[in-house]
N, C-alpha and C positions, 0 to 999 in steps of 0.2 A: 405801603407808607407807614413813616413809624409815628409815634406820637415827640418823640422830641423833633419830630419838623414842623412842630407847630410852633416854635420857639411860646409853648406857656411859660410861666411864673415860676418859679424853679420849686416853691410848694408843692406846689398841683401838681409838678412830673416827681414828686414824692409820692408822691399820693396813690399817683397810678404805678409806679413802681413796686410800690405795697402791695395791690390788687395783682400784680400780673400782668395789668396793659401795656402792650408794646406794641404790637399790629393795631392799625386804626384797620378797621370794616369800610366798605364803601361808601355807606351813608355817612360815615364818619368823615371821611377823605373829602368829602364830597359839600359836607355842612360847613363843616366847622371853619372855612377860610372864607361862605359868603356870612355866616354870623360873625365873627373878627370884624368882617368891614361894616359891619351894622346895614346890609339889606335885609329885607324882609325874606321871608322865602315860605313856601310850598314844596312840603317835604314827601313824598308819594313814596313809602316803603312797609311790605309785610311783615308782619312780627316776627323775631328774631333778629334783626338786624342791626342792632345797635343802637337804635335814632333816641334812647333816651339818653345814652352819653353823646349821643353827636350835640346834643342841643344844649346839656347841661355844664360840658367842660369848657365850650366857649365861653356862655356866661359867669360862671365861677370864677373865668380867666379874666372876665373886665370887671369884675366885684371886685377884683381884688387889686385891681389897678385905680377902680373909683380914689378922686380926692378926699371925697365926704361921704359917705355910710347911709341911706336911707334903703325905707321898701325896695327893692331893685327891682326884683322878677316874680310873675303872677305867674303859675301852671294852671292852667284848664284839664282835669280830666273825668269822663264819662262814672266813675266806680270811685268807693272809697280802697278799694285793696288793690286799685292802681296808684291812689295818691300816698298810701304807704309806703309800696312798691321802693316809688320814686323818690319817697323822703330818706328811704331806704340806703338806697345807691346813693344822695346827694351824701349820706352822711360819713358816707363811704372813702367817695373822693377829698371830701371837706377832710379826710384825719389828719393832716395835716396844717391847717390851714381855718382859722377864723371869721367862717365863716356858718351862719345861722339858717336852716328852714322848719319850717311848721307842715302837717299836712293838715286841713279841715274839711272834715267828715261829718256826715250826718251817723245819724245811730248813738247810742249810749243814755246817758240820764243826762240830766244834768251838773254834773262835775264836770262830764265832756263837754259840753256849753262851755260853761264859763273860764276851762284850764284855756280852751282854745281862745277865748275871747282876750282873756288877760295876755297872753302870749302875741296875741294879734298888736296890742295897745304898748306892750314893752316893747314892740317893734324885731323884725325879724328882717333878715336879705327875701327868701324865697320863702313864697307861699305855695303850697301844692291845694287844690283844691278843685271838692266839687258843686256846680254850680248854684243846686239848692242852695245850702251851708252855704255858700260864698255868699250867697247874695242876702239873706239872714242878717250876716254877720257885718254886711254894708250897712243894710237899712237900722243899723245896728248903731250904729257910727264906732265900732269897735277900731277900723281900720284908715288910713289913709292913704289914699293910690296919689297924690297928687307929684310925687316924682317916681315915679314907675317908671323902667327903662326897656322893660322888655315883656310881651305877654306872649305866652306860647300855650298852644292850642293839641294837645294831647288824643291820639287817636280821634278824627274830630267826625271822622265819620260814623264814630260809634255815637257821641255823641247827637247827632242830629237824626239817629235811630232812637233815642233813646226820649226825641221828642225835647230837650233841649237849645232850639234854634234861636227859641224868643227871651230863656234865659240869657244865653251867651250876649244875643247883641244889649241889654239891657244893663249885663255886666261893661261892656264897653262904653258906657254913655258914662259909668263912674271913672274909668283913665284918660289921664292927658292922650294927646290927639297925639302929639311927641312921643312917642315911642317904635320898638321894633319889636314887630309881630314876627312867628312862627307858626305853620300851619302843620300840626304832622299827620298822615291820613295813611289805611291800608287799600282805602279805592277812594275816586274826586267823583261821586256822582254831583249832577246838576246844582244839588241844594249846597255841596261846601264850595263849586267852583263861585255858586252869586255871595254868599258869605266871605271870598275868597276877595273879590271884587268888592267889596263895600269896604272890606276892616283893613288889608294891607295896600301897603303903595308900592306899585312896582316892584314888583317878586320876580326875583331869582327862582329857578321851577328845579328841582329833581326826584328823580322815574327811576326807585330800585326794586325790578324782579314786581312786579307791580299783581297782588295777590294769585301769585305761585309759588304752592308749600317747596319749603326748601330740600337740597336733591337727596340731603341725609335720610331724608324721610324715607325707609320701604312702607308702602300703601296698598294695602289688601281690604277684602272687603268678601263676606257671605251671604249669600240668600237664602232670606231664612223668614219660617212664617214664626205669626206670633207667639206660637205655644215655643219655639222650636230660641230661640234667643234667651231664656235664662238657664237652660242647662247649658248652651252655647257656652255665654257667657262663664257658668264655674267651673264649664270644659280648658279654658281657655287657661282660667287661671290656675289651672291645679295640675297644667300638662309639665309645668316645671319652678323655676326655681322663678318669684314672682319680684321685679323689681322694681320702683321707682312709676308707679302708672294713675293714670287719672281716667275714670269713666265718665261719658257724658252723658246725661238721661235729659227731655224733652222737658219736662218738668218737674217742680218741688216734689209733687207726688208720686214721680218716677223712680225721685234719688231717694227718697224713703222708703219705697215697696220693694225697692233691688238693695238698699242697707240690709236691711231684713233679713231679706233672703241669703243675701251672702256672706255676712258676718256667721249665721250658724254656721260656713263653714271653716269656719276658724283664721279665715285671713287678718291680715292685717289689716282696718278698711275703718275708717269714716264718712261721715256723709255731711256734706258741705250745700248750704241752703240758707236762705232769708230768714228763716227759722229761727235761728241760732243769733245771739248775740251777738256782739261787736270783739269781745272778748275770748269766744267758744271758737268765732272765727277762724284770730287770730292766733291759737294754741293751736289749731288742728294743721292750720301753715308752718309752724314752730317746726311741729313734731315732722311735719312731710318733706321741709327746708332740710333737716337734722338727719334725718331715713332714721326716724325711729316710728315715723309710720311708714306703709309700701304703698298704700292705697288709698285714693278719693273717689267719692261717687260726687258729682254737682253738676249741676244747669252749664250753660254760654256763662255766665258770669265768673266762673273760675277760665274762661278761652282768653280772656284779657287781661284778668283783676291779680295772676301768681306770675315770676322771673323766676324758676327753679331751675336750676341744670341738672342735670341727669337721669331726667324720663328719660325711660327708656319705650313704653308701650303708650296708646292715647287709644280708647275703646271707643266709637261711637256705638252707646246701646242703640238711639236712637238717630236718623241722620236729620242733619240738622235743616231748618228752614231752610236756607238760603245760600249759595256757596262760598259767599263770603265768611261765616258761620265757622264753614269745614275749613276753609285753611286758617282760621285764627285759632278752631282748635287744635287740630294736630301741629298748629305751630309750638302748643309746648313741649314738643319731644324733638329734638334735632337742633338745637340752641345750640350757638357756639363752635359753627360747624363738625359738629357730634355725629351721629346718626340714631336713631332712631324707628320703631311702627307705628302704625295708625292701621285699625282696624275696623271697620264699620260691620255695620247689620241693617241690609234691604227686607224688607217686608215689602208683598210684592205694592202693598199701597206707598211706597217710597218710591218706586224704582225710580219714578219720574223725576223728585227733585237731585234724584244720585246723578242720574242722566244730564241735568243742569250742571252740577256740578264736575263731572267728568269733561262736559266741553264747554267751561270758562278756564280750567285749569289744562285744557289737550293735554290730556292721557285718558288712557283707559285703562282703568284699576284691576287689577288679576282678581276674580271673582276665587272663591280655594271652594274645594271639596269640604260637604258638613262632616262631621265622622259619624262613622259607619250608624252608631249608633240611636243618630238621633233621624236617620232616614234623607228621604232628598229633601230639597228646599225647592222652592219654585224658581223657572227657570226665568232668565232678567231679562227683560223686554225695558232699555232705556226710551222707547217712541208710547212706550202708553202713555193715555192718558191718565192723569189727576184722577179718582174716585169722584163718583160725583157725592153732596148732601158733602164737603168739608170746607171750612175756610181757605184754601190752598184758593193764591190767586197765583196767574203768572206774571213776572214780572222781568223786566229786563235785568240783567245779571247788574247795570250799575243805578239800580232804582232806589232812592233810601226805602228803608219800610216805615211803615206809616201803622200809628198804635192810635 
């Protein structure tokens, strides 16, 4: 299905053509007609399926057709990186139309707060916000939501994982009841469905490849001892021309240590973590998007926080804590029907977690032989029980993580 078939406003079509948008993805093909019909919607789709455009485009079209203009749409997201990303996408889609948007998120100094507050008072068509900063602006009286037409919850499962349920319900108390509500989530754990039953009215439901990696991702793994991981990552990075790469580590401390080791190898590499201020994080992402920077090392904040085309390699230096995190991490590559490679390092203590990942995605991931210089690694046993004296707790695949 092409975008011409949605009968969008001609100005919006001009913007799509300028950006090279022609064929709709499955989530766009199914969601856009429902949203244009003003129905509530639950959309379950994995990362990289084009869900942002699936809700942004019909909302932009409806704003263009509105007789009067007020604050029209509120998009709630879990992280500042995602808020900025969506704001940038709206800016691109709105190139030929007079629709305004603003990203509202925490961090920065008092200047950022005042800039956001001023923009909210002067008015915008669309607000993209993280829950905490949005509540702060609401309680300050900076915004009027009386005429709000659309509430969109993006990455709802991630917001539940981060403990935002009560914040979201508090925000909803500020909103008019007569509105269209759209909820998008990669997974549908029980708490998400409970929320959906509370805030949505007779929603339509769409499910696109729930929690399955894109077909274009070549998934591989190595069994390693902890002492082999650093020389292994150095070997992979030195094996040839390194394209755009993201390396995921489990903690901020691991990110810093690994960055310190790898930058000595002369690689074009930077660390992305919460100790950096917002301007530093944005600068790193700009350099990565423009290919001035080849490699980023980060935690799971990167797994849903950026949308960059052309990432060729994702390395899980540490196995992620839950299967859903694995899907989101490797989903940074092979976007928009391209291909990419995802490599995971598995230690003996991680093999139970990795077995759960393979069970969820329904696929046994090939285990590669370590380079000869590193010696042999442990033997993979996905049925091995998690090691004692750890904080690992067995959970069903669709349970929300508890903080």
